CHARMM-style PDB file with segment names, atoms N, HN, CA, C and O in Angstrom:
ATOM      1  N   MET     1       0.847  -1.183   0.000  1.00  0.00      PROA
ATOM      2  CA  MET     1       0.000   0.000   0.000  1.00  0.00      PROA
ATOM      3  C   MET     1       0.883   1.233   0.000  1.00  0.00      PROA
ATOM      4  O   MET     1       2.059   1.160   0.357  1.00  0.00      PROA
ATOM      5  N   SER     2       0.325   2.356  -0.396  1.00  0.00      PROA
ATOM      6  HN  SER     2      -0.630   2.416  -0.686  1.00  0.00      PROA
ATOM      7  CA  SER     2       1.084   3.601  -0.396  1.00  0.00      PROA
ATOM      8  C   SER     2       0.290   4.684   0.328  1.00  0.00      PROA
ATOM      9  O   SER     2      -0.934   4.621   0.443  1.00  0.00      PROA
ATOM     10  N   ILE     3       1.015   5.656   0.801  1.00  0.00      PROA
ATOM     11  HN  ILE     3       2.009   5.707   0.708  1.00  0.00      PROA
ATOM     12  CA  ILE     3       0.432   6.776   1.534  1.00  0.00      PROA
ATOM     13  C   ILE     3       0.532   8.018   0.651  1.00  0.00      PROA
ATOM     14  O   ILE     3       1.582   8.280   0.064  1.00  0.00      PROA
ATOM     15  N   HSD     4      -0.540   8.770   0.558  1.00  0.00      PROA
ATOM     16  HN  HSD     4      -1.392   8.557   1.035  1.00  0.00      PROA
ATOM     17  CA  HSD     4      -0.550  10.015  -0.209  1.00  0.00      PROA
ATOM     18  C   HSD     4      -0.638  11.182   0.768  1.00  0.00      PROA
ATOM     19  O   HSD     4      -1.516  11.223   1.629  1.00  0.00      PROA
ATOM     20  N   LEU     5       0.282  12.127   0.622  1.00  0.00      PROA
ATOM     21  HN  LEU     5       0.996  12.094  -0.077  1.00  0.00      PROA
ATOM     22  CA  LEU     5       0.353  13.287   1.509  1.00  0.00      PROA
ATOM     23  C   LEU     5       0.419  14.567   0.687  1.00  0.00      PROA
ATOM     24  O   LEU     5       0.814  14.552  -0.479  1.00  0.00      PROA
ATOM     25  N   THR     6       0.028  15.663   1.305  1.00  0.00      PROA
ATOM     26  HN  THR     6      -0.293  15.675   2.252  1.00  0.00      PROA
ATOM     27  CA  THR     6       0.283  16.959   0.690  1.00  0.00      PROA
ATOM     28  C   THR     6       1.742  17.311   0.952  1.00  0.00      PROA
ATOM     29  O   THR     6       2.383  16.724   1.823  1.00  0.00      PROA
ATOM     30  N   GLY     7       2.254  18.256   0.205  1.00  0.00      PROA
ATOM     31  HN  GLY     7       1.734  18.733  -0.504  1.00  0.00      PROA
ATOM     32  CA  GLY     7       3.622  18.711   0.430  1.00  0.00      PROA
ATOM     33  C   GLY     7       3.815  19.230   1.841  1.00  0.00      PROA
ATOM     34  O   GLY     7       4.852  18.989   2.460  1.00  0.00      PROA
ATOM     35  N   GLU     8       2.824  19.939   2.350  1.00  0.00      PROA
ATOM     36  HN  GLU     8       1.982  20.135   1.848  1.00  0.00      PROA
ATOM     37  CA  GLU     8       2.902  20.491   3.708  1.00  0.00      PROA
ATOM     38  C   GLU     8       2.931  19.368   4.756  1.00  0.00      PROA
ATOM     39  O   GLU     8       3.713  19.422   5.705  1.00  0.00      PROA
ATOM     40  N   GLU     9       2.083  18.363   4.580  1.00  0.00      PROA
ATOM     41  HN  GLU     9       1.448  18.319   3.809  1.00  0.00      PROA
ATOM     42  CA  GLU     9       2.083  17.232   5.519  1.00  0.00      PROA
ATOM     43  C   GLU     9       3.435  16.519   5.510  1.00  0.00      PROA
ATOM     44  O   GLU     9       3.965  16.160   6.562  1.00  0.00      PROA
ATOM     45  N   TYR    10       3.985  16.318   4.317  1.00  0.00      PROA
ATOM     46  HN  TYR    10       3.555  16.610   3.462  1.00  0.00      PROA
ATOM     47  CA  TYR    10       5.276  15.648   4.192  1.00  0.00      PROA
ATOM     48  C   TYR    10       6.384  16.447   4.879  1.00  0.00      PROA
ATOM     49  O   TYR    10       7.191  15.879   5.613  1.00  0.00      PROA
ATOM     50  N   ARG    11       6.427  17.758   4.646  1.00  0.00      PROA
ATOM     51  HN  ARG    11       5.771  18.220   4.050  1.00  0.00      PROA
ATOM     52  CA  ARG    11       7.446  18.607   5.290  1.00  0.00      PROA
ATOM     53  C   ARG    11       7.322  18.555   6.807  1.00  0.00      PROA
ATOM     54  O   ARG    11       8.330  18.491   7.511  1.00  0.00      PROA
ATOM     55  N   GLU    12       6.100  18.581   7.310  1.00  0.00      PROA
ATOM     56  HN  GLU    12       5.281  18.633   6.739  1.00  0.00      PROA
ATOM     57  CA  GLU    12       5.897  18.525   8.761  1.00  0.00      PROA
ATOM     58  C   GLU    12       6.393  17.198   9.331  1.00  0.00      PROA
ATOM     59  O   GLU    12       7.032  17.171  10.382  1.00  0.00      PROA
ATOM     60  N   LEU    13       6.098  16.096   8.635  1.00  0.00      PROA
ATOM     61  HN  LEU    13       5.578  16.118   7.781  1.00  0.00      PROA
ATOM     62  CA  LEU    13       6.570  14.789   9.086  1.00  0.00      PROA
ATOM     63  C   LEU    13       8.094  14.718   9.051  1.00  0.00      PROA
ATOM     64  O   LEU    13       8.709  14.143   9.950  1.00  0.00      PROA
ATOM     65  N   CYS    14       8.702  15.294   8.026  1.00  0.00      PROA
ATOM     66  HN  CYS    14       8.202  15.761   7.296  1.00  0.00      PROA
ATOM     67  CA  CYS    14      10.169  15.332   7.953  1.00  0.00      PROA
ATOM     68  C   CYS    14      10.744  16.120   9.127  1.00  0.00      PROA
ATOM     69  O   CYS    14      11.708  15.686   9.760  1.00  0.00      PROA
ATOM     70  N   ASN    15      10.157  17.266   9.412  1.00  0.00      PROA
ATOM     71  HN  ASN    15       9.375  17.618   8.899  1.00  0.00      PROA
ATOM     72  CA  ASN    15      10.633  18.109  10.511  1.00  0.00      PROA
ATOM     73  C   ASN    15      10.473  17.437  11.867  1.00  0.00      PROA
ATOM     74  O   ASN    15      11.217  17.739  12.800  1.00  0.00      PROA
ATOM     75  N   ASN    16       9.501  16.520  11.985  1.00  0.00      PROA
ATOM     76  HN  ASN    16       8.897  16.275  11.228  1.00  0.00      PROA
ATOM     77  CA  ASN    16       9.244  15.824  13.247  1.00  0.00      PROA
ATOM     78  C   ASN    16       9.918  14.454  13.315  1.00  0.00      PROA
ATOM     79  O   ASN    16       9.641  13.671  14.223  1.00  0.00      PROA
ATOM     80  N   TYR    17      10.805  14.160  12.355  1.00  0.00      PROA
ATOM     81  HN  TYR    17      11.030  14.795  11.616  1.00  0.00      PROA
ATOM     82  CA  TYR    17      11.515  12.881  12.309  1.00  0.00      PROA
ATOM     83  C   TYR    17      10.554  11.693  12.383  1.00  0.00      PROA
ATOM     84  O   TYR    17      10.709  10.793  13.208  1.00  0.00      PROA
ATOM     85  N   ALA    18       9.567  11.719  11.501  1.00  0.00      PROA
ATOM     86  HN  ALA    18       9.441  12.450  10.830  1.00  0.00      PROA
ATOM     87  CA  ALA    18       8.573  10.650  11.460  1.00  0.00      PROA
ATOM     88  C   ALA    18       9.154   9.394  10.824  1.00  0.00      PROA
ATOM     89  O   ALA    18      10.149   9.436  10.099  1.00  0.00      PROA
ATOM     90  N   GLY    19       8.506   8.294  11.116  1.00  0.00      PROA
ATOM     91  HN  GLY    19       7.698   8.260  11.704  1.00  0.00      PROA
ATOM     92  CA  GLY    19       8.864   7.028  10.509  1.00  0.00      PROA
ATOM     93  C   GLY    19       7.637   6.404   9.869  1.00  0.00      PROA
ATOM     94  O   GLY    19       6.505   6.698  10.251  1.00  0.00      PROA
ATOM     95  N   TYR    20       7.876   5.534   8.887  1.00  0.00      PROA
ATOM     96  HN  TYR    20       8.796   5.295   8.577  1.00  0.00      PROA
ATOM     97  CA  TYR    20       6.794   4.845   8.196  1.00  0.00      PROA
ATOM     98  C   TYR    20       7.047   3.345   8.291  1.00  0.00      PROA
ATOM     99  O   TYR    20       8.152   2.878   8.016  1.00  0.00      PROA
ATOM    100  N   CYS    21       6.021   2.593   8.680  1.00  0.00      PROA
ATOM    101  HN  CYS    21       5.123   2.973   8.903  1.00  0.00      PROA
ATOM    102  CA  CYS    21       6.131   1.142   8.751  1.00  0.00      PROA
ATOM    103  C   CYS    21       5.539   0.531   7.484  1.00  0.00      PROA
ATOM    104  O   CYS    21       4.352   0.686   7.201  1.00  0.00      PROA
ATOM    105  N   LYS    22       6.380  -0.160   6.734  1.00  0.00      PROA
ATOM    106  HN  LYS    22       7.344  -0.286   6.965  1.00  0.00      PROA
ATOM    107  CA  LYS    22       5.905  -0.773   5.492  1.00  0.00      PROA
ATOM    108  C   LYS    22       5.077  -2.024   5.741  1.00  0.00      PROA
ATOM    109  O   LYS    22       4.483  -2.565   4.808  1.00  0.00      PROA
ATOM    110  N   HSD    23       5.029  -2.491   6.981  1.00  0.00      PROA
ATOM    111  HN  HSD    23       5.511  -2.051   7.738  1.00  0.00      PROA
ATOM    112  CA  HSD    23       4.205  -3.661   7.311  1.00  0.00      PROA
ATOM    113  C   HSD    23       2.769  -3.250   7.664  1.00  0.00      PROA
ATOM    114  O   HSD    23       1.814  -3.820   7.138  1.00  0.00      PROA
ATOM    115  N   CYS    24       2.620  -2.264   8.552  1.00  0.00      PROA
ATOM    116  HN  CYS    24       3.397  -1.800   8.979  1.00  0.00      PROA
ATOM    117  CA  CYS    24       1.273  -1.881   9.008  1.00  0.00      PROA
ATOM    118  C   CYS    24       0.814  -0.515   8.495  1.00  0.00      PROA
ATOM    119  O   CYS    24      -0.288  -0.075   8.822  1.00  0.00      PROA
ATOM    120  N   ASP    25       1.647   0.164   7.692  1.00  0.00      PROA
ATOM    121  HN  ASP    25       2.543  -0.193   7.427  1.00  0.00      PROA
ATOM    122  CA  ASP    25       1.336   1.477   7.115  1.00  0.00      PROA
ATOM    123  C   ASP    25       1.156   2.577   8.149  1.00  0.00      PROA
ATOM    124  O   ASP    25       0.524   3.595   7.864  1.00  0.00      PROA
ATOM    125  N   ASP    26       1.697   2.390   9.335  1.00  0.00      PROA
ATOM    126  HN  ASP    26       2.211   1.564   9.567  1.00  0.00      PROA
ATOM    127  CA  ASP    26       1.613   3.424  10.365  1.00  0.00      PROA
ATOM    128  C   ASP    26       2.670   4.495  10.116  1.00  0.00      PROA
ATOM    129  O   ASP    26       3.786   4.194   9.693  1.00  0.00      PROA
ATOM    130  N   ILE    27       2.310   5.730  10.380  1.00  0.00      PROA
ATOM    131  HN  ILE    27       1.403   5.974  10.723  1.00  0.00      PROA
ATOM    132  CA  ILE    27       3.278   6.828  10.388  1.00  0.00      PROA
ATOM    133  C   ILE    27       3.391   7.275  11.835  1.00  0.00      PROA
ATOM    134  O   ILE    27       2.397   7.633  12.468  1.00  0.00      PROA
ATOM    135  N   THR    28       4.614   7.251  12.352  1.00  0.00      PROA
ATOM    136  HN  THR    28       5.421   6.960  11.838  1.00  0.00      PROA
ATOM    137  CA  THR    28       4.840   7.558  13.749  1.00  0.00      PROA
ATOM    138  C   THR    28       5.873   8.649  13.920  1.00  0.00      PROA
ATOM    139  O   THR    28       6.816   8.749  13.136  1.00  0.00      PROA
ATOM    140  N   THR    29       5.698   9.469  14.946  1.00  0.00      PROA
ATOM    141  HN  THR    29       4.932   9.388  15.583  1.00  0.00      PROA
ATOM    142  CA  THR    29       6.706  10.448  15.346  1.00  0.00      PROA
ATOM    143  C   THR    29       7.132  10.166  16.785  1.00  0.00      PROA
ATOM    144  O   THR    29       7.770  10.996  17.432  1.00  0.00      PROA
ATOM    145  N   GLU    30       6.772   8.994  17.267  1.00  0.00      PROA
ATOM    146  HN  GLU    30       6.253   8.320  16.742  1.00  0.00      PROA
ATOM    147  CA  GLU    30       6.973   8.630  18.667  1.00  0.00      PROA
ATOM    148  C   GLU    30       8.416   8.729  19.155  1.00  0.00      PROA
ATOM    149  O   GLU    30       8.659   9.318  20.208  1.00  0.00      PROA
ATOM    150  N   ASP    31       9.371   8.177  18.430  1.00  0.00      PROA
ATOM    151  HN  ASP    31       9.173   7.698  17.574  1.00  0.00      PROA
ATOM    152  CA  ASP    31      10.734   8.115  18.918  1.00  0.00      PROA
ATOM    153  C   ASP    31      11.722   8.951  18.115  1.00  0.00      PROA
ATOM    154  O   ASP    31      12.921   8.894  18.385  1.00  0.00      PROA
ATOM    155  N   GLY    32      11.266   9.714  17.151  1.00  0.00      PROA
ATOM    156  HN  GLY    32      10.292   9.761  16.931  1.00  0.00      PROA
ATOM    157  CA  GLY    32      12.177  10.489  16.331  1.00  0.00      PROA
ATOM    158  C   GLY    32      13.042   9.591  15.470  1.00  0.00      PROA
ATOM    159  O   GLY    32      14.149   9.227  15.867  1.00  0.00      PROA
ATOM    160  N   VAL    33      12.554   9.234  14.310  1.00  0.00      PROA
ATOM    161  HN  VAL    33      11.655   9.530  13.988  1.00  0.00      PROA
ATOM    162  CA  VAL    33      13.223   8.299  13.413  1.00  0.00      PROA
ATOM    163  C   VAL    33      14.138   9.076  12.464  1.00  0.00      PROA
ATOM    164  O   VAL    33      13.703  10.032  11.822  1.00  0.00      PROA
ATOM    165  N   GLU    34      15.377   8.673  12.378  1.00  0.00      PROA
ATOM    166  HN  GLU    34      15.730   7.896  12.899  1.00  0.00      PROA
ATOM    167  CA  GLU    34      16.310   9.316  11.455  1.00  0.00      PROA
ATOM    168  C   GLU    34      15.814   9.128  10.016  1.00  0.00      PROA
ATOM    169  O   GLU    34      15.195   8.109   9.707  1.00  0.00      PROA
ATOM    170  N   PRO    35      16.078  10.093   9.139  1.00  0.00      PROA
ATOM    171  CA  PRO    35      15.520  10.075   7.781  1.00  0.00      PROA
ATOM    172  C   PRO    35      15.884   8.858   6.936  1.00  0.00      PROA
ATOM    173  O   PRO    35      15.091   8.439   6.093  1.00  0.00      PROA
ATOM    174  N   ASP    36      17.053   8.291   7.143  1.00  0.00      PROA
ATOM    175  HN  ASP    36      17.698   8.631   7.828  1.00  0.00      PROA
ATOM    176  CA  ASP    36      17.535   7.240   6.236  1.00  0.00      PROA
ATOM    177  C   ASP    36      17.558   5.838   6.837  1.00  0.00      PROA
ATOM    178  O   ASP    36      18.156   4.932   6.256  1.00  0.00      PROA
ATOM    179  N   VAL    37      16.923   5.646   7.982  1.00  0.00      PROA
ATOM    180  HN  VAL    37      16.437   6.383   8.454  1.00  0.00      PROA
ATOM    181  CA  VAL    37      16.960   4.323   8.608  1.00  0.00      PROA
ATOM    182  C   VAL    37      16.009   3.355   7.895  1.00  0.00      PROA
ATOM    183  O   VAL    37      15.032   3.762   7.268  1.00  0.00      PROA
ATOM    184  N   GLU    38      16.322   2.086   8.011  1.00  0.00      PROA
ATOM    185  HN  GLU    38      17.117   1.755   8.521  1.00  0.00      PROA
ATOM    186  CA  GLU    38      15.468   1.029   7.478  1.00  0.00      PROA
ATOM    187  C   GLU    38      15.440  -0.130   8.460  1.00  0.00      PROA
ATOM    188  O   GLU    38      16.426  -0.402   9.146  1.00  0.00      PROA
ATOM    189  N   ASP    39      14.321  -0.798   8.520  1.00  0.00      PROA
ATOM    190  HN  ASP    39      13.520  -0.577   7.963  1.00  0.00      PROA
ATOM    191  CA  ASP    39      14.159  -2.032   9.285  1.00  0.00      PROA
ATOM    192  C   ASP    39      14.346  -1.874  10.788  1.00  0.00      PROA
ATOM    193  O   ASP    39      14.906  -2.750  11.447  1.00  0.00      PROA
ATOM    194  N   TYR    40      13.875  -0.751  11.327  1.00  0.00      PROA
ATOM    195  HN  TYR    40      13.420  -0.039  10.792  1.00  0.00      PROA
ATOM    196  CA  TYR    40      13.816  -0.587  12.771  1.00  0.00      PROA
ATOM    197  C   TYR    40      12.510  -1.197  13.261  1.00  0.00      PROA
ATOM    198  O   TYR    40      11.616  -1.477  12.463  1.00  0.00      PROA
ATOM    199  N   GLU    41      12.396  -1.404  14.567  1.00  0.00      PROA
ATOM    200  HN  GLU    41      13.122  -1.178  15.216  1.00  0.00      PROA
ATOM    201  CA  GLU    41      11.182  -1.993  15.126  1.00  0.00      PROA
ATOM    202  C   GLU    41      10.057  -0.960  15.175  1.00  0.00      PROA
ATOM    203  O   GLU    41      10.233   0.142  15.693  1.00  0.00      PROA
ATOM    204  N   CYS    42       8.912  -1.328  14.634  1.00  0.00      PROA
ATOM    205  HN  CYS    42       8.768  -2.223  14.213  1.00  0.00      PROA
ATOM    206  CA  CYS    42       7.734  -0.459  14.636  1.00  0.00      PROA
ATOM    207  C   CYS    42       7.087  -0.495  16.026  1.00  0.00      PROA
ATOM    208  O   CYS    42       6.868  -1.576  16.574  1.00  0.00      PROA
ATOM    209  N   PRO    43       6.779   0.679  16.603  1.00  0.00      PROA
ATOM    210  CA  PRO    43       6.146   0.705  17.926  1.00  0.00      PROA
ATOM    211  C   PRO    43       4.694   0.228  17.913  1.00  0.00      PROA
ATOM    212  O   PRO    43       4.127  -0.029  18.974  1.00  0.00      PROA
ATOM    213  N   VAL    44       4.086   0.107  16.737  1.00  0.00      PROA
ATOM    214  HN  VAL    44       4.547   0.316  15.875  1.00  0.00      PROA
ATOM    215  CA  VAL    44       2.685  -0.314  16.633  1.00  0.00      PROA
ATOM    216  C   VAL    44       2.567  -1.823  16.444  1.00  0.00      PROA
ATOM    217  O   VAL    44       1.848  -2.492  17.187  1.00  0.00      PROA
ATOM    218  N   CYS    45       3.280  -2.361  15.441  1.00  0.00      PROA
ATOM    219  HN  CYS    45       3.864  -1.818  14.838  1.00  0.00      PROA
ATOM    220  CA  CYS    45       3.119  -3.788  15.119  1.00  0.00      PROA
ATOM    221  C   CYS    45       4.306  -4.654  15.565  1.00  0.00      PROA
ATOM    222  O   CYS    45       4.249  -5.880  15.466  1.00  0.00      PROA
ATOM    223  N   ASN    46       5.373  -4.025  16.051  1.00  0.00      PROA
ATOM    224  HN  ASN    46       5.419  -3.030  16.131  1.00  0.00      PROA
ATOM    225  CA  ASN    46       6.580  -4.704  16.550  1.00  0.00      PROA
ATOM    226  C   ASN    46       7.358  -5.476  15.486  1.00  0.00      PROA
ATOM    227  O   ASN    46       8.240  -6.266  15.822  1.00  0.00      PROA
ATOM    228  N   ASN    47       7.045  -5.260  14.217  1.00  0.00      PROA
ATOM    229  HN  ASN    47       6.329  -4.618  13.944  1.00  0.00      PROA
ATOM    230  CA  ASN    47       7.846  -5.840  13.133  1.00  0.00      PROA
ATOM    231  C   ASN    47       9.033  -4.919  12.861  1.00  0.00      PROA
ATOM    232  O   ASN    47       8.971  -3.718  13.127  1.00  0.00      PROA
ATOM    233  N   TYR    48      10.089  -5.477  12.341  1.00  0.00      PROA
ATOM    234  HN  TYR    48      10.139  -6.452  12.125  1.00  0.00      PROA
ATOM    235  CA  TYR    48      11.269  -4.691  11.997  1.00  0.00      PROA
ATOM    236  C   TYR    48      11.134  -4.188  10.563  1.00  0.00      PROA
ATOM    237  O   TYR    48      11.846  -4.628   9.661  1.00  0.00      PROA
ATOM    238  N   SER    49      10.206  -3.260  10.378  1.00  0.00      PROA
ATOM    239  HN  SER    49       9.627  -2.902  11.111  1.00  0.00      PROA
ATOM    240  CA  SER    49       9.886  -2.754   9.047  1.00  0.00      PROA
ATOM    241  C   SER    49       9.674  -1.236   9.042  1.00  0.00      PROA
ATOM    242  O   SER    49       9.057  -0.698   8.122  1.00  0.00      PROA
ATOM    243  N   LEU    50      10.183  -0.551  10.065  1.00  0.00      PROA
ATOM    244  HN  LEU    50      10.684  -0.988  10.811  1.00  0.00      PROA
ATOM    245  CA  LEU    50      10.051   0.903  10.171  1.00  0.00      PROA
ATOM    246  C   LEU    50      11.215   1.565   9.449  1.00  0.00      PROA
ATOM    247  O   LEU    50      12.364   1.143   9.578  1.00  0.00      PROA
ATOM    248  N   MET    51      10.903   2.603   8.691  1.00  0.00      PROA
ATOM    249  HN  MET    51       9.970   2.946   8.586  1.00  0.00      PROA
ATOM    250  CA  MET    51      11.942   3.354   7.990  1.00  0.00      PROA
ATOM    251  C   MET    51      11.683   4.836   8.156  1.00  0.00      PROA
ATOM    252  O   MET    51      10.567   5.247   8.475  1.00  0.00      PROA
ATOM    253  N   GLY    52      12.710   5.637   7.939  1.00  0.00      PROA
ATOM    254  HN  GLY    52      13.617   5.304   7.679  1.00  0.00      PROA
ATOM    255  CA  GLY    52      12.560   7.084   7.983  1.00  0.00      PROA
ATOM    256  C   GLY    52      11.602   7.553   6.900  1.00  0.00      PROA
ATOM    257  O   GLY    52      11.493   6.928   5.845  1.00  0.00      PROA
ATOM    258  N   ILE    53      10.917   8.641   7.161  1.00  0.00      PROA
ATOM    259  HN  ILE    53      11.006   9.149   8.019  1.00  0.00      PROA
ATOM    260  CA  ILE    53       9.894   9.123   6.236  1.00  0.00      PROA
ATOM    261  C   ILE    53      10.503   9.493   4.880  1.00  0.00      PROA
ATOM    262  O   ILE    53       9.876   9.272   3.844  1.00  0.00      PROA
ATOM    263  N   GLU    54      11.718  10.052   4.875  1.00  0.00      PROA
ATOM    264  HN  GLU    54      12.227  10.231   5.717  1.00  0.00      PROA
ATOM    265  CA  GLU    54      12.377  10.390   3.614  1.00  0.00      PROA
ATOM    266  C   GLU    54      12.744   9.132   2.840  1.00  0.00      PROA
ATOM    267  O   GLU    54      12.606   9.089   1.618  1.00  0.00      PROA
ATOM    268  N   GLU    55      13.209   8.112   3.546  1.00  0.00      PROA
ATOM    269  HN  GLU    55      13.320   8.146   4.539  1.00  0.00      PROA
ATOM    270  CA  GLU    55      13.541   6.842   2.901  1.00  0.00      PROA
ATOM    271  C   GLU    55      12.288   6.199   2.312  1.00  0.00      PROA
ATOM    272  O   GLU    55      12.332   5.626   1.223  1.00  0.00      PROA
ATOM    273  N   ALA    56      11.181   6.295   3.027  1.00  0.00      PROA
ATOM    274  HN  ALA    56      11.145   6.761   3.911  1.00  0.00      PROA
ATOM    275  CA  ALA    56       9.916   5.748   2.525  1.00  0.00      PROA
ATOM    276  C   ALA    56       9.492   6.461   1.240  1.00  0.00      PROA
ATOM    277  O   ALA    56       8.973   5.832   0.317  1.00  0.00      PROA
ATOM    278  N   PHE    57       9.715   7.772   1.188  1.00  0.00      PROA
ATOM    279  HN  PHE    57      10.136   8.283   1.938  1.00  0.00      PROA
ATOM    280  CA  PHE    57       9.410   8.527  -0.022  1.00  0.00      PROA
ATOM    281  C   PHE    57      10.307   8.072  -1.178  1.00  0.00      PROA
ATOM    282  O   PHE    57       9.825   7.837  -2.286  1.00  0.00      PROA
ATOM    283  N   LEU    58      11.605   7.950  -0.916  1.00  0.00      PROA
ATOM    284  HN  LEU    58      11.996   8.141  -0.016  1.00  0.00      PROA
ATOM    285  CA  LEU    58      12.551   7.545  -1.956  1.00  0.00      PROA
ATOM    286  C   LEU    58      12.259   6.143  -2.489  1.00  0.00      PROA
ATOM    287  O   LEU    58      12.493   5.862  -3.665  1.00  0.00      PROA
ATOM    288  N   GLN    59      11.753   5.272  -1.633  1.00  0.00      PROA
ATOM    289  HN  GLN    59      11.563   5.499  -0.678  1.00  0.00      PROA
ATOM    290  CA  GLN    59      11.464   3.899  -2.049  1.00  0.00      PROA
ATOM    291  C   GLN    59      10.062   3.728  -2.634  1.00  0.00      PROA
ATOM    292  O   GLN    59       9.689   2.624  -3.032  1.00  0.00      PROA
ATOM    293  N   GLY    60       9.286   4.805  -2.689  1.00  0.00      PROA
ATOM    294  HN  GLY    60       9.588   5.701  -2.366  1.00  0.00      PROA
ATOM    295  CA  GLY    60       7.984   4.752  -3.343  1.00  0.00      PROA
ATOM    296  C   GLY    60       6.821   4.323  -2.473  1.00  0.00      PROA
ATOM    297  O   GLY    60       5.768   3.947  -2.988  1.00  0.00      PROA
ATOM    298  N   PHE    61       6.997   4.373  -1.149  1.00  0.00      PROA
ATOM    299  HN  PHE    61       7.853   4.678  -0.731  1.00  0.00      PROA
ATOM    300  CA  PHE    61       5.878   4.055  -0.256  1.00  0.00      PROA
ATOM    301  C   PHE    61       5.018   5.285   0.017  1.00  0.00      PROA
ATOM    302  O   PHE    61       3.858   5.157   0.409  1.00  0.00      PROA
ATOM    303  N   ILE    62       5.574   6.465  -0.184  1.00  0.00      PROA
ATOM    304  HN  ILE    62       6.517   6.569  -0.502  1.00  0.00      PROA
ATOM    305  CA  ILE    62       4.876   7.722   0.067  1.00  0.00      PROA
ATOM    306  C   ILE    62       4.865   8.548  -1.210  1.00  0.00      PROA
ATOM    307  O   ILE    62       5.876   8.668  -1.901  1.00  0.00      PROA
ATOM    308  N   PHE    63       3.709   9.111  -1.505  1.00  0.00      PROA
ATOM    309  HN  PHE    63       2.887   9.014  -0.943  1.00  0.00      PROA
ATOM    310  CA  PHE    63       3.549   9.958  -2.680  1.00  0.00      PROA
ATOM    311  C   PHE    63       3.093  11.347  -2.231  1.00  0.00      PROA
ATOM    312  O   PHE    63       2.304  11.484  -1.297  1.00  0.00      PROA
ATOM    313  N   ILE    64       3.600  12.362  -2.906  1.00  0.00      PROA
ATOM    314  HN  ILE    64       4.241  12.251  -3.665  1.00  0.00      PROA
ATOM    315  CA  ILE    64       3.213  13.729  -2.611  1.00  0.00      PROA
ATOM    316  C   ILE    64       2.162  14.137  -3.647  1.00  0.00      PROA
ATOM    317  O   ILE    64       2.411  14.090  -4.851  1.00  0.00      PROA
ATOM    318  N   ASN    65       0.991  14.534  -3.161  1.00  0.00      PROA
ATOM    319  HN  ASN    65       0.789  14.572  -2.182  1.00  0.00      PROA
ATOM    320  CA  ASN    65      -0.067  15.000  -4.050  1.00  0.00      PROA
ATOM    321  C   ASN    65       0.287  16.401  -4.539  1.00  0.00      PROA
ATOM    322  O   ASN    65       0.608  17.279  -3.738  1.00  0.00      PROA
ATOM    323  N   SER    66       0.229  16.603  -5.814  1.00  0.00      PROA
ATOM    324  HN  SER    66      -0.032  15.890  -6.464  1.00  0.00      PROA
ATOM    325  CA  SER    66       0.502  17.930  -6.358  1.00  0.00      PROA
ATOM    326  C   SER    66      -0.810  18.659  -6.593  1.00  0.00      PROA
ATOM    327  O   SER    66      -1.807  18.064  -7.003  1.00  0.00      PROA
ATOM    328  N   MET    67      -0.789  19.931  -6.331  1.00  0.00      PROA
ATOM    329  HN  MET    67       0.021  20.414  -5.998  1.00  0.00      PROA
ATOM    330  CA  MET    67      -1.985  20.755  -6.565  1.00  0.00      PROA
ATOM    331  C   MET    67      -1.810  21.454  -7.901  1.00  0.00      PROA
ATOM    332  O   MET    67      -0.773  22.063  -8.162  1.00  0.00      PROA
ATOM    333  N   LYS    68      -2.818  21.364  -8.734  1.00  0.00      PROA
ATOM    334  HN  LYS    68      -3.660  20.870  -8.521  1.00  0.00      PROA
ATOM    335  CA  LYS    68      -2.749  21.992 -10.061  1.00  0.00      PROA
ATOM    336  C   LYS    68      -3.739  23.116 -10.180  1.00  0.00      PROA
ATOM    337  OT1 LYS    68      -3.821  23.758 -11.227  1.00  0.00      PROA
TER     338      LYS     68
END
């Protein structure tokens, strides 16, 4: 699955060191996730599938909605 965000939402998540879990699709700011981490433990599902929000964007799990 993929997550669609506005540019503003994405910037806010980046500023808050958010993480994205590719297993449960949770976005968390709980522990301050570094932008480039991969396979950390997710605080929601406890799988080792949490990545930094920027890394999730680069790998195609997050899409930025453009306004036209």
